[in-house]
C-alpha positions as CSV (number, residue, x, y, z in Angstrom):
1,X,0.0,0.0,0.0
2,X,1.3,3.4,-0.9
3,X,2.1,5.6,2.1
4,X,-0.4,8.4,2.0
5,X,1.4,10.7,4.5
6,X,5.1,10.3,3.5
7,X,5.5,13.7,1.7
8,X,8.8,14.9,0.4
9,X,9.7,18.7,0.6
10,X,12.9,20.6,0.6
11,X,13.8,22.4,3.8
12,X,15.3,25.8,3.5
13,X,17.3,27.4,6.4
14,X,15.4,30.4,7.7
15,X,16.5,33.6,9.0
16,X,13.3,35.3,10.0
17,X,10.3,34.4,12.2
18,X,7.8,35.1,9.5
19,X,9.7,32.9,7.0
20,X,9.6,30.1,9.6
21,X,5.8,30.4,10.0
22,X,5.2,30.6,6.3
23,X,7.5,27.5,5.7
24,X,5.7,25.6,8.4
25,X,2.3,26.4,6.8
26,X,3.6,24.9,3.5
27,X,5.0,21.8,5.3
28,X,1.4,21.1,6.9
29,X,-0.2,21.8,3.6
30,X,2.1,19.1,2.1
31,X,0.8,16.7,4.6
32,X,-2.8,17.3,3.3
33,X,-4.2,19.9,5.8
34,X,-5.7,23.3,5.3
35,X,-5.2,26.4,7.3
36,X,-7.9,27.5,9.7
37,X,-5.9,29.8,12.2
38,X,-2.5,30.7,10.9
39,X,0.1,29.7,12.1
40,X,-1.1,27.0,14.5
41,X,-4.4,25.3,13.5
42,X,-5.2,23.3,10.4
43,X,-7.9,21.0,9.2
44,X,-8.2,18.0,6.8
45,X,-9.9,19.1,3.6
46,X,-11.9,16.0,3.3
47,X,-13.5,13.4,5.6
48,X,-11.2,10.6,6.4
49,X,-11.5,8.1,3.4
50,X,-11.5,4.3,3.4
51,X,-8.1,4.4,2.0
52,X,-6.8,6.7,4.7
53,X,-8.2,4.5,7.4
54,X,-7.1,1.3,5.6
55,X,-3.5,2.5,5.9
56,X,-4.0,2.7,9.7
57,X,-5.4,-0.9,10.0
58,X,-2.5,-2.1,7.7
59,X,0.1,-0.5,9.9
60,X,-1.4,-1.6,13.2
61,X,-1.8,-5.2,11.9
62,X,1.8,-5.2,10.8
63,X,3.5,-3.7,13.9
64,X,0.9,-4.6,16.7
65,X,-0.7,-7.8,15.5
66,X,-4.1,-9.0,14.4
67,X,-5.8,-8.6,17.7
68,X,-4.8,-4.9,17.9
69,X,-5.9,-4.4,14.3
70,X,-9.4,-6.0,15.0
71,X,-9.9,-3.4,17.9
72,X,-9.6,-0.4,15.5
73,X,-11.3,-2.1,12.5
74,X,-14.5,-0.4,11.2
75,X,-17.9,-1.9,12.2
76,X,-19.0,-3.1,8.8
77,X,-22.3,-4.4,10.3
78,X,-23.6,-0.8,10.7
79,X,-24.8,-1.1,7.1
80,X,-27.6,-3.5,8.2
81,X,-29.6,-1.0,10.0
82,X,-29.5,1.7,7.3
83,X,-30.9,0.1,4.1
84,X,-33.3,-2.6,2.9
85,X,-30.8,-4.6,0.8
86,X,-27.4,-3.9,2.3
87,X,-25.2,-7.0,2.5
88,X,-23.0,-5.8,-0.4
89,X,-22.0,-2.8,1.6
90,X,-21.3,-5.0,4.8
91,X,-18.8,-6.9,2.6
92,X,-17.4,-4.4,0.2
93,X,-17.7,-0.8,1.4
94,X,-14.5,-0.6,3.4
95,X,-12.6,-3.3,1.5
96,X,-13.3,-2.8,-2.3
97,X,-11.2,-0.5,-4.3
98,X,-14.4,1.0,-5.7
99,X,-15.0,2.7,-2.4
100,X,-11.4,3.7,-1.5
101,X,-12.2,7.3,-1.8
102,X,-15.5,7.2,0.1
103,X,-15.6,8.4,3.8
104,X,-14.9,5.6,6.4
105,X,-17.9,4.8,8.5
106,X,-18.5,2.5,11.4
107,X,-16.0,4.4,13.4
108,X,-16.6,5.0,17.1
109,X,-15.3,8.2,18.9
110,X,-12.4,6.1,20.3
111,X,-11.4,4.7,17.0
112,X,-11.4,8.1,15.4
113,X,-9.2,9.4,18.3
114,X,-6.8,6.4,17.8
115,X,-6.4,7.2,14.2
116,X,-5.6,10.8,15.0
117,X,-2.8,9.8,17.4
118,X,-1.4,7.3,15.1
119,X,-1.4,9.9,12.2
120,X,0.5,12.4,14.3
121,X,3.1,9.8,15.3
122,X,3.7,8.8,11.7
123,X,4.2,12.3,10.5
124,X,6.5,13.4,13.3
125,X,8.7,10.4,12.7
126,X,9.3,11.1,9.1
127,X,12.9,12.5,8.2
128,X,11.2,15.4,6.3
129,X,9.2,16.6,9.4
130,X,12.3,16.4,11.5
131,X,14.0,18.8,9.1
132,X,11.1,21.2,9.4
133,X,10.9,24.2,11.7
134,X,8.1,22.5,13.8
135,X,9.1,20.7,17.0
136,X,5.7,19.0,17.9
137,X,2.2,18.6,16.5
138,X,-1.0,17.2,17.8
139,X,-3.7,15.6,15.5
140,X,-7.2,15.4,17.1
141,X,-10.8,15.7,16.6
142,X,-11.9,19.3,16.2
143,X,-13.9,21.1,18.9
144,X,-17.4,22.1,17.8
145,X,-16.1,25.6,17.7
146,X,-13.3,24.8,15.5
147,X,-15.4,22.5,13.3
148,X,-17.9,25.4,12.7
149,X,-15.0,27.7,12.0
150,X,-13.7,25.4,9.3
151,X,-17.2,24.9,8.0
152,X,-17.9,28.5,7.5
153,X,-14.6,29.3,6.0
154,X,-14.4,33.1,5.2
155,X,-18.0,33.6,5.5
156,X,-19.5,35.5,8.5
157,X,-20.7,33.8,11.8
158,X,-24.2,34.1,10.5
159,X,-23.6,31.4,7.8
160,X,-25.8,28.4,8.1
161,X,-24.1,26.4,5.3
162,X,-20.5,26.3,3.8
163,X,-21.8,28.5,1.1
164,X,-23.7,32.0,1.1
165,X,-27.4,31.9,1.8
166,X,-29.8,29.2,3.1
167,X,-30.6,27.5,-0.3
168,X,-29.4,24.1,-0.7
169,X,-29.7,24.3,-4.6
170,X,-27.3,26.3,-6.6
171,X,-29.2,29.4,-7.9
172,X,-26.3,31.4,-9.7
173,X,-23.1,30.6,-11.4
174,X,-22.4,28.2,-14.3
175,X,-25.5,27.4,-16.2
176,X,-24.9,23.6,-16.1
177,X,-24.9,23.8,-12.3
178,X,-28.0,25.8,-11.7
179,X,-30.6,23.9,-9.8
180,X,-28.2,21.1,-8.6
181,X,-28.2,20.1,-4.9
182,X,-25.0,21.4,-3.1
183,X,-24.6,18.5,-0.6
184,X,-25.3,14.9,-0.1
185,X,-28.5,14.6,2.1
186,X,-31.8,12.8,2.2
187,X,-34.0,14.6,-0.3
188,X,-37.7,14.5,0.3
189,X,-38.7,14.0,-3.3
190,X,-42.3,15.0,-2.4
191,X,-40.9,18.4,-1.5
192,X,-39.1,18.7,-4.8
193,X,-41.9,17.3,-6.9
194,X,-41.5,18.3,-10.6
195,X,-37.8,18.9,-10.3
196,X,-35.8,16.8,-12.8
197,X,-34.0,13.8,-11.1
198,X,-30.7,14.7,-12.5
199,X,-30.9,17.9,-10.4
200,X,-31.5,15.9,-7.1
201,X,-28.9,14.6,-4.7
202,X,-26.3,12.4,-6.4
203,X,-25.8,10.2,-3.4
204,X,-27.7,7.0,-2.7
205,X,-25.4,6.4,0.2
206,X,-22.2,8.2,0.7
207,X,-20.3,9.8,-2.1
208,X,-16.5,10.2,-2.6
209,X,-14.8,12.7,-0.2
210,X,-14.1,15.3,-2.9
211,X,-17.7,15.3,-4.2
212,X,-19.7,18.6,-4.6
213,X,-18.1,22.0,-4.2
214,X,-15.4,23.0,-1.6
215,X,-16.0,25.9,0.7
216,X,-13.8,29.1,0.8
217,X,-11.2,27.2,2.8
218,X,-11.1,24.4,0.2
219,X,-12.9,22.0,2.5
220,X,-15.2,19.4,1.0
221,X,-18.5,18.0,2.5
222,X,-18.5,20.0,5.7
223,X,-22.3,19.5,5.5
224,X,-23.8,16.3,4.3
225,X,-22.2,13.0,3.2
226,X,-21.2,11.8,6.7
227,X,-21.7,13.6,10.0
228,X,-18.3,14.2,11.7
229,X,-17.2,13.4,15.3
230,X,-16.1,16.5,17.3
231,X,-14.3,16.3,20.6
232,X,-17.5,17.0,22.6
233,X,-18.6,13.5,21.5
234,X,-21.3,14.3,19.0
235,X,-21.4,14.6,15.2
236,X,-21.8,17.7,13.3
237,X,-22.8,18.6,9.7
238,X,-25.5,15.9,8.9
239,X,-25.2,13.0,6.6
240,X,-26.5,11.3,3.5
241,X,-29.4,10.0,5.7
242,X,-30.2,13.4,7.3
243,X,-32.5,16.3,6.3
244,X,-31.2,19.7,5.1
245,X,-31.9,21.3,8.5
246,X,-29.9,18.7,10.5
247,X,-27.0,19.3,8.0
248,X,-26.8,23.0,8.9
249,X,-23.6,24.3,10.6
250,X,-25.6,25.7,13.4
251,X,-27.8,22.6,14.1
252,X,-27.9,21.5,17.7
253,X,-26.6,17.9,18.1
254,X,-27.5,15.5,20.8
255,X,-24.6,13.7,22.6
256,X,-23.8,10.2,21.4
257,X,-22.2,7.1,23.0
258,X,-18.4,7.0,22.9
259,X,-18.5,3.5,21.5
260,X,-21.4,4.0,19.1
261,X,-20.8,3.6,15.3
262,X,-23.2,4.0,12.4
263,X,-23.2,4.3,8.6
264,X,-23.8,7.9,8.8
265,X,-20.9,9.1,10.9
266,X,-17.2,9.6,10.0
267,X,-14.6,12.2,11.0
268,X,-12.0,14.8,9.8
269,X,-9.1,15.6,12.0
270,X,-7.5,19.0,12.9
271,X,-3.7,19.4,13.2
272,X,-2.4,21.7,15.9
273,X,1.1,23.0,16.0
274,X,2.1,22.6,19.7
275,X,5.7,24.1,19.4
276,X,8.3,25.4,17.1
277,X,12.0,24.6,17.2
278,X,14.1,27.4,18.7
279,X,15.0,30.2,16.3
280,X,18.5,31.7,16.4
281,X,18.1,35.1,17.8
282,X,20.7,37.8,17.3
283,X,21.4,40.0,20.3
284,X,20.1,43.6,20.1
285,X,22.9,46.2,19.8
286,X,21.8,48.6,22.4
287,X,23.8,51.7,21.9
288,X,22.6,54.9,23.4
289,X,21.8,56.1,20.0
290,X,19.7,53.0,19.3
291,X,17.9,53.4,22.6
292,X,17.2,57.1,21.9
293,X,15.9,56.2,18.4
294,X,13.3,54.0,20.1
295,X,11.6,57.2,21.5
296,X,9.7,60.2,20.3
297,X,9.5,63.6,21.8
298,X,6.7,64.6,24.1
299,X,8.2,67.7,25.7
300,X,11.7,69.1,26.0
301,X,12.4,66.9,28.8
302,X,10.3,63.8,28.2
303,X,10.3,61.2,25.5
304,X,8.2,58.2,25.1
305,X,8.7,54.9,23.6
306,X,7.4,54.6,20.0
307,X,6.2,51.1,20.7
308,X,5.0,49.0,23.6
309,X,8.1,47.1,25.0
310,X,8.7,44.0,22.9
311,X,9.4,40.4,23.9
312,X,12.8,40.8,22.2
313,X,13.8,43.9,24.1
314,X,12.5,42.4,27.4
315,X,14.3,39.2,26.9
316,X,17.5,41.1,26.2
317,X,17.1,42.4,29.7
318,X,16.6,38.9,31.1
319,X,19.6,37.6,29.3
320,X,21.8,40.5,30.3
321,X,21.0,40.3,34.0
322,X,20.7,36.5,34.5
323,X,24.4,36.3,35.6
324,X,24.3,39.5,37.6
325,X,25.1,39.3,41.3
326,X,21.7,40.6,42.3
327,X,19.7,38.6,39.8
328,X,18.4,36.0,42.3
329,X,17.7,38.6,45.0
330,X,16.1,41.2,42.9
331,X,15.3,39.9,39.4
332,X,14.4,36.2,40.0
333,X,10.7,37.0,39.6
334,X,11.0,38.8,36.4
335,X,10.6,35.9,34.1
336,X,7.6,35.9,31.8
337,X,4.8,33.6,33.2
338,X,3.8,31.9,29.9
339,X,1.3,29.6,31.8
340,X,-1.2,32.6,32.2
341,X,-2.1,32.3,28.6
342,X,-4.2,29.3,29.5
343,X,-6.8,31.8,30.8
344,X,-7.2,33.2,27.2
345,X,-6.5,30.3,24.9
346,X,-6.6,26.6,24.8
347,X,-3.6,26.4,22.4
348,X,-0.3,25.5,23.8
349,X,1.2,27.4,20.8
350,X,0.8,30.7,22.9
351,X,3.2,29.3,25.7
352,X,5.9,30.2,23.3
353,X,4.7,33.8,23.0
354,X,7.3,35.3,25.5
355,X,10.3,33.4,24.5
356,X,10.3,32.3,20.9
357,X,11.7,34.5,18.2
358,X,8.4,34.2,16.3
359,X,7.0,36.7,18.8
360,X,10.0,39.0,18.9
361,X,8.1,42.1,17.7
362,X,5.0,41.5,19.8
363,X,4.4,43.4,23.1
364,X,5.7,41.5,26.2
365,X,2.9,40.5,28.6
366,X,2.5,38.3,31.7
367,X,5.0,40.4,33.7
368,X,4.5,42.2,36.9
369,X,4.6,46.0,37.7
370,X,7.9,45.4,39.7
371,X,9.4,43.7,36.7
372,X,8.5,46.6,34.4
373,X,10.3,48.9,36.9
374,X,13.3,46.5,37.1
375,X,13.6,46.6,33.3
376,X,13.4,50.4,33.3
377,X,16.2,50.6,36.0
378,X,18.3,48.2,33.7
379,X,17.6,50.3,30.6
380,X,18.8,53.4,32.5
381,X,22.1,51.7,33.4
382,X,22.5,50.3,29.8
383,X,22.1,53.8,28.4
384,X,24.8,55.4,30.7
385,X,27.3,52.7,29.8
386,X,27.5,54.1,26.4
387,X,29.7,57.0,25.5
388,X,27.7,57.9,22.3
389,X,24.8,59.2,24.3
390,X,23.3,62.6,23.7
391,X,22.3,63.4,27.2
392,X,24.5,63.3,30.3
393,X,21.8,61.9,32.5
394,X,18.4,60.3,31.9
395,X,16.0,58.0,33.7
396,X,13.9,55.4,32.0
397,X,10.6,54.7,34.0
398,X,7.0,54.0,33.7
399,X,4.9,57.2,32.8
400,X,2.5,58.7,35.2
401,X,-1.1,58.5,34.1
402,X,-1.0,62.2,33.2
403,X,2.3,61.8,31.2
404,X,0.8,58.8,29.3
405,X,-2.2,60.8,28.2
406,X,0.1,63.7,27.1
407,X,2.1,61.3,25.1
408,X,-0.8,59.4,23.7
409,X,-2.4,62.7,22.4
410,X,0.7,64.2,21.3
411,X,0.1,67.2,23.6
412,X,-3.4,67.8,22.1
413,X,-6.0,68.2,24.9
414,X,-9.6,67.0,24.3
415,X,-8.6,64.0,22.0
416,X,-10.8,61.0,22.4
417,X,-8.4,58.7,20.7
418,X,-4.7,59.1,19.8
419,X,-5.6,59.7,16.2
420,X,-7.7,62.7,17.3
421,X,-11.2,61.9,16.0
422,X,-14.2,60.7,18.0
423,X,-14.6,57.5,16.0
424,X,-12.9,54.1,16.3
425,X,-13.0,53.5,12.5
426,X,-11.7,55.3,9.5
427,X,-13.7,56.7,6.6
428,X,-13.5,53.3,4.9
429,X,-15.0,51.5,7.9
430,X,-11.7,49.9,9.2
431,X,-11.0,49.7,12.8
432,X,-8.0,51.9,14.0
433,X,-6.9,49.8,17.0
434,X,-6.8,46.2,18.2
435,X,-9.5,45.9,20.8
436,X,-12.8,44.1,21.3
437,X,-15.6,45.9,19.4
438,X,-19.1,45.4,20.5
439,X,-20.7,44.6,17.2
440,X,-24.3,45.9,16.9
441,X,-25.3,42.8,15.0
442,X,-24.9,40.7,18.2
443,X,-26.8,43.2,20.4
444,X,-30.0,41.6,21.9
445,X,-32.8,43.3,23.8
446,X,-34.8,41.0,26.1
447,X,-38.5,41.5,27.1
448,X,-37.4,43.7,30.2
449,X,-35.7,46.2,27.9
450,X,-32.3,45.0,29.0
451,X,-29.5,44.8,26.6
452,X,-26.8,42.2,26.1
453,X,-24.5,40.8,23.5
454,X,-25.2,37.3,22.2
455,X,-22.4,35.9,20.3
456,X,-22.7,32.6,18.2
457,X,-21.7,29.8,20.5
458,X,-20.7,32.3,23.1
459,X,-17.7,33.0,21.1
460,X,-16.6,36.6,21.9
461,X,-13.5,36.1,19.8
462,X,-15.7,36.9,16.8
463,X,-15.9,40.5,18.0
464,X,-12.2,40.7,18.7
465,X,-11.4,39.5,15.2
466,X,-13.3,42.2,13.3
467,X,-10.5,44.7,13.9
468,X,-8.0,42.4,12.2
469,X,-6.4,40.8,15.4
470,X,-7.8,38.1,17.7
471,X,-4.9,38.3,20.1
472,X,-2.1,40.9,20.5
473,X,-0.6,42.3,17.2
474,X,2.9,43.3,16.4
475,X,3.9,46.6,18.0
476,X,4.4,48.4,14.8
477,X,0.7,48.0,13.6
478,X,-2.3,50.1,12.8
479,X,-1.6,53.9,12.6
480,X,0.7,55.8,14.9
481,X,-0.4,59.1,16.4
482,X,1.1,62.4,15.0
483,X,4.3,62.2,17.1
484,X,4.9,58.5,16.0
485,X,3.6,56.5,18.9
486,X,2.0,53.2,18.0
487,X,-1.0,51.5,19.6
488,X,-1.6,53.8,22.5
489,X,-5.1,52.5,22.0
490,X,-5.6,48.9,22.2
491,X,-3.3,46.0,21.7
492,X,-2.1,45.7,25.4
493,X,-3.1,47.8,28.3
494,X,-0.1,49.7,29.4
495,X,1.1,50.0,33.1
496,X,1.8,53.4,34.4
497,X,3.6,54.7,37.5
498,X,0.5,54.4,39.7
499,X,0.4,50.8,40.5
500,X,-2.7,48.9,39.7
501,X,-3.7,51.3,36.8
502,X,-3.3,50.7,33.1
503,X,-4.1,53.0,30.2
504,X,-5.1,52.5,26.5
505,X,-7.1,49.4,26.8
506,X,-6.0,46.0,25.4
507,X,-7.1,43.4,22.7
508,X,-9.9,42.3,25.1
509,X,-11.1,45.8,26.0
510,X,-14.3,47.4,24.9
511,X,-14.4,50.6,23.0
512,X,-14.8,52.8,26.1
513,X,-11.5,51.6,27.7
514,X,-9.3,52.4,24.5
515,X,-10.2,56.1,25.0
516,X,-7.5,58.4,26.2
517,X,-9.1,59.3,29.6
518,X,-10.3,55.9,30.4
519,X,-8.3,53.5,32.7
520,X,-8.5,49.9,33.8
521,X,-7.3,48.2,36.9
522,X,-5.3,45.1,37.4
523,X,-4.1,43.0,40.4
524,X,-1.4,40.8,38.9
525,X,0.3,40.1,35.6
526,X,-1.7,38.8,32.7
527,X,-1.8,38.2,29.0
528,X,-3.6,41.7,28.3
529,X,-1.0,43.8,30.2
530,X,2.3,45.3,29.1
531,X,3.9,48.6,29.2
532,X,5.6,51.5,27.4
533,X,8.5,53.3,29.1
534,X,9.4,57.0,28.9
535,X,12.8,58.6,29.0
536,X,13.0,61.7,31.3
537,X,16.1,63.9,30.7
538,X,17.7,65.0,33.9
539,X,20.8,66.8,32.5
540,X,21.7,67.6,29.1
């Protein structure tokens, strides 16, 4: 049997984080997966076919024996409860070459999980994967939220099928396709009386996994053909034996038994990148001139950092002080607490956020107020160690709330936002900051007149995504204010000298909190909180 997943590709040494991520995406695509969330989540473009699963059975029989192979073998008897005359499917559906590209069925939840684990192991042991920038992957069943995201592709959260609108027939496009059914479901011919049979559903049972038309992500049969296991232990998308309503993306499914298998349920896995291999990171040359260039003039004696403090700069501080005599007494608690990402994301990928070169130009988060002050103290010493400095004496520190507002407005009183206007969007309707807009389309008024926001599947990240970023963005993003400071509104909330107070709002903040005069409070380090330093000139 030909090895389906042994894919050859040329590995190129990479010098940049972006190149590493782009190369990794190509690697995963070579293994047959399509991107859902770049650069860490991918999905199989088709339901797992009989030929895919047969390779799993073949490998298990060869390396673990017949008994182990029988435990993961599809239950072919499921066909006896689906049709009137069904013995040919019992005997031939999984084994006969005619059905090799049809979706595998008779698979319990646990058999699907076993296949996913096997697939990940086989991919990671290939020499080609070992040469790639990726350190570790996980292949698993998608969560319902991930499955729905894949099904909708680039359509909005209101999409009920993997194509625009609620019609299950093609109503526009190529003339030869007009009137055809878009998915493999159980058609009520009484409902479509008078419609020529060639325009009705092409599937008597299942159809090949690349039948019909792919969605905007290139995924086939997200609705219809076979329902698909998700990790919540039910199946989404309807099947060849289901109605059009039950095939809808938003259809509510009932829980199913873990060990249950039917002729209507199959699966498609997602691939999650857990971690990347370390990327060589060149040290920053922190000359006095380079430090001065990081700032922009606010007043004659006060300069503010153009960007929120980056992971790269903060890690330069950690690396430079780790061997200092006072490190364990003063700086031992300054390390970035990556575990706090678990409060905001289920993906282990983000645990690399504070340390991997992929995130060099992103704002540092998950550090304490004391750590930010220690960094400023270090930067002050670093500046004075250089003979090329412009000023005889300066102090780097956190700005006071008043100084922060002065810098964010560029000395313009009365500004609502750093860009001056009263609106959070420009004339083209694009958001001007990375925050969490409250979209009017999700606003709900109950019978008592109270308002609340009802997001599909309680997924508030839908609102975070409309401004272009679901999580923190790179520090040089969106538009700077007129003195050259980036993202004084949104991205990460910025600590000020007054402990427990932050300014500017973050990627999770609502629109009110990204206004100049607004403030938020914090009690400890978290993934929404960073800082921007100021340089105060003490002596010219």
